[in-house]
N, C-alpha and C positions, 0 to 999 in steps of 0.2 A: 511542386512548390517547394522551395527551400526556406526554412526558418532558422535563423541563428539566435542562440542563447549563450549567455554567459555560463550558466549552470544548468545542467539537466540532472533532475532527481529521479531516481528509480525507486518507486514505492511511495505511497502516501500513508505510511504508517506513522508513528510518533517520531521516530528518527528522521524520516524524509522530511516530514513537515518541520520539524525543528531547523533541519539545514536549509530548507528554503527560506524560512523567515529569517535565519542567522546570515544568509547572504546579503540581507540588507536591499534597501531600496534602490540603490544605485546600480544594482545587476540586474539582468534580464534572467528570469528563472522560469523553468517549465517543469513541472512535476507530472510525471506519468504513473499510471497505476494499472495494475493488469484486471483487478477486479471492478465491479461498478459501485464500489462503497470505499470511502477513506477509513483509516483507523488501523488497519493491518490487525495484528493479534491483539491490540487494545481496543477493538471494537465490539460489536454485539451482533448477535442473530437472532431471528425469531425460528423457534423449533416448536412445532406442533401447537402454534398460537402463543408461546411463552417466550418472552424476551430472555435470552441467556447472554452472559458476558463471555467473551473469548479472553482466556488469560493465558500467557506464554512466560516460562521462565527459561532462561538459558541454561544448557547442560551445567551442571556442578560437577567439579572434580571429584566431589566426595562420592558421588553415585556412579562413576565409570562411564557416564555416556558421552562424555567429551572425547574418550577415544574412539568410540563407535562412530561418532559424528565425523572425526578427523580421518578415520579409515574410509569413509563412505564419500568424503570430498577427494 
């Protein structure tokens, strides 16, 4: 089966969902997510019966991690 869409969004985190909504109702959009939940790094999980928020911050140029991430890419 072949399905055609105007926009394929990879990832159902905040950015992916925003891109899907921003595409507007005049375009066909499909969002694909690798996990069983949406939210990406802005989601939450249950650990030992306690709900915990996932937090993610981009590497900061001040902490030197940017260079490490770029080297790995």
